[in-house]
C-alpha positions as CSV (number, residue, x, y, z in Angstrom):
1,M,-0.1,-0.3,0.4
2,A,0.9,3.7,-0.9
3,Y,-0.1,7.0,0.4
4,S,1.2,10.6,-0.5
5,L,2.4,13.1,1.0
6,R,2.0,16.8,0.6
7,Y,3.6,19.6,1.8
8,K,5.1,23.0,0.6
9,F,7.4,25.6,1.8
10,S,9.2,29.0,1.8
11,Q,13.0,30.3,2.3
12,K,14.1,33.7,2.2
13,F,18.1,34.5,0.9
14,R,20.1,37.1,0.9
15,V,21.5,36.6,-2.5
16,P,20.1,37.7,-6.3
17,A,17.7,35.1,-6.9
18,R,20.5,34.1,-10.3
19,E,22.8,33.6,-7.3
20,A,21.0,31.7,-5.2
21,F,19.9,29.5,-8.3
22,E,23.2,28.7,-9.8
23,W,24.5,27.7,-5.8
24,C,21.1,25.5,-6.0
25,T,21.6,23.8,-8.8
26,D,25.4,23.9,-8.4
27,Y,25.1,19.7,-8.1
28,D,28.9,18.1,-7.3
29,Q,30.4,15.4,-5.5
30,N,30.7,17.3,-2.2
31,D,27.1,17.9,-1.9
32,I,26.8,14.4,0.3
33,A,28.9,16.0,3.1
34,L,27.7,19.6,2.8
35,M,24.1,18.0,3.2
36,G,26.5,16.9,7.0
37,D,25.6,13.3,5.8
38,V,28.5,10.2,5.4
39,G,28.4,9.3,2.0
40,K,29.2,9.2,-1.8
41,R,27.2,11.0,-5.3
42,S,27.4,10.2,-8.8
43,I,26.3,12.6,-11.4
44,E,25.3,11.3,-14.7
45,I,25.1,14.4,-17.1
46,I,21.7,13.4,-19.6
47,S,21.3,16.3,-21.4
48,E,22.3,20.5,-20.4
49,D,19.6,20.3,-18.7
50,T,19.3,16.8,-17.8
51,L,20.9,14.9,-14.6
52,I,20.9,12.0,-12.6
53,L,21.8,12.0,-9.3
54,N,22.8,8.9,-7.5
55,D,24.0,9.1,-4.1
56,T,24.7,6.3,-1.4
57,I,24.2,7.6,1.7
58,R,25.3,5.7,5.5
59,V,22.4,6.7,8.3
60,G,23.8,4.5,11.3
61,K,24.4,1.1,10.1
62,T,22.2,1.1,7.2
63,V,23.0,2.2,3.5
64,V,20.5,4.0,1.6
65,K,20.7,4.1,-2.5
66,K,18.8,7.1,-4.4
67,K,18.7,7.4,-7.8
68,K,17.2,11.3,-8.9
69,L,16.4,12.8,-11.7
70,V,16.7,16.1,-12.2
71,R,15.2,18.0,-14.7
72,I,16.9,21.7,-14.8
73,Y,14.7,25.0,-15.9
74,K,17.7,28.0,-16.0
75,E,15.2,30.0,-17.4
76,D,12.0,29.4,-15.4
77,L,14.5,29.2,-11.9
78,F,12.5,26.3,-11.7
79,W,14.1,22.5,-11.1
80,T,11.9,19.3,-10.4
81,S,14.4,16.3,-8.8
82,T,12.0,12.6,-8.6
83,H,13.1,9.7,-7.3
84,L,13.8,7.2,-9.6
85,I,15.3,4.7,-6.6
86,S,15.0,5.2,-2.9
87,P,13.3,4.1,0.2
88,I,10.4,6.9,-1.2
89,K,10.3,5.9,-4.7
90,Y,8.5,7.6,-7.4
91,S,8.5,11.4,-4.9
92,Q,9.0,14.1,-6.9
93,F,9.6,17.6,-5.7
94,L,9.5,20.9,-7.3
95,Y,12.4,23.8,-6.2
96,R,11.6,27.4,-7.9
97,I,13.4,30.5,-7.1
98,S,11.4,33.9,-7.3
99,A,13.5,37.2,-6.6
100,E,12.8,39.5,-3.6
101,S,14.5,42.3,-4.4
102,K,17.8,43.0,-6.4
103,S,19.5,41.5,-3.5
104,S,17.5,38.9,-1.7
105,S,15.7,35.8,-3.1
106,R,13.0,33.3,-1.6
107,I,12.9,29.9,-2.8
108,D,9.5,28.1,-2.6
109,F,9.1,24.4,-2.3
110,V,6.4,21.4,-3.4
111,G,7.1,18.2,-2.1
112,L,4.9,15.3,-2.9
113,Q,6.3,12.1,-1.1
114,V,5.2,8.5,-2.1
115,E,5.6,5.9,1.6
116,Y,5.4,2.5,1.4
117,G,3.3,0.7,3.9
118,P,0.9,-1.4,5.4
């Protein structure tokens, strides 16, 4: 049995929208450590705006594998992340950066998380 959780939030940044977007979508192998986790990430470039993130993260004695399809819409400061393999397989997360002023911005996040259980 599966069920969906929907949630959203916004967070302000003290940097211009384009700078926030570039930082958020600048994926690299050190992202796992940056998030405070132990593990590794490999990145497969599919096209100039599509990539696959392969993450292996250690949570205590458990190893969690995640494979996410990321589609980046640079002109709209928007991107999606869809879990292909993970404990929340088929979940999709939407991110949009909006300008608040010339020197500040906001990220709006919408999550559709698929949970599996009895």
